[in-house]
C-alpha angles and dihedrals in degrees: 000000000000094000091049090051090049091054091046092053091049093050089054096047125117111194128195114210119199130177141165098026091160095193093302095145095173091052089049094050092051091051090050091053089048098051092041090060089046090056100241113185098201139009131212124193114207098200143260090106112160112007112122146059096288129076107322100157095042091048092052092049091053095047094045090053092050094052097207120166101271138186132210112243125195091273093058086058091045095047089056095048122105109284094248092061095050128104121226096269095047093046092051089055097042092053090059101043124101125220086258090057091047094049089051093048092046093053097053116110121239094224137011144192098219091180134000090266099031122078124183130199136156101230112351130329088264102040138031088211097044120117109230106179099024134055125205119227130186093247102100110155094010108130088341094307117161088205096247125091140179109278119246119248089250091053092050094046089054092049092055087077093211094309101149099195123141088225127027118186118201140166139172098106096072088222118123108227140154121203123187104196096182138331092296108028123076127172119193131188106188093202125237122315092200116018121045103187140023140161127223138179100213125133086345132348111282143151130220117205129175090194099228134051097242121130109250133215139138136240112212126189131193111215135170086270095051135264124333129186139208120193113217131204112197127195118227137153096290091162090067089049090050093050090052090054093047091047087055096052097260109117090158090064090043090058095046093047096048100043111020091236136089116267123150114020129231090249089055093059109029102023094249 
């Protein structure tokens, strides 16, 4: 009877999946309003919570109070590194966090089986900086390429690392994407709640762009036919978030937040 009740509860569940908030509190609040109206039963946060030139302490306070199941992303690890090893975004956040915030971030798990059929990670099961649903190529600028492409099904299967979950939730790449590998296995990246574009040089130069400034998350529902996912794009006051980034010396973040595309680069504004 208990097992049957458990399955029934899962079947009826609507889950909100959020990742890569990066201290963007207005975006987070807009997402909360949206999934509350949708009737979400549970929320999971897949990491990269506070790093960036926005509202790191305020975002941490909000999430600690909410008590959602939450993972540590690569930026939780980096925010807690010694100052000399931090990049500009991690350093900005670290300088504004209290010991309470640090203790919370340091206690977060890297991965989680949220349910017997639902596995959560930030990047891939093996790496908090791995790209699960995208693959970087050395073709940036060639025929307009941004250097990052949707991963093939074979690449996604290999990156599961033997995790046999009907649903895997991941983040890190800020790119909303749903991949149905077969009749049973679904992998979902909700996209970034708080930063809609970035550029990177590892392993090759590439840019990720959502194409619009909306806050992103996913609603996933377990039904009698398996998991299904809906990617959500939510309007919020991204101009206020961009002004906060600009005021903190990060015009690159201001451009990405307000347009969903890469404009100024980090090295243009902080000499990186």
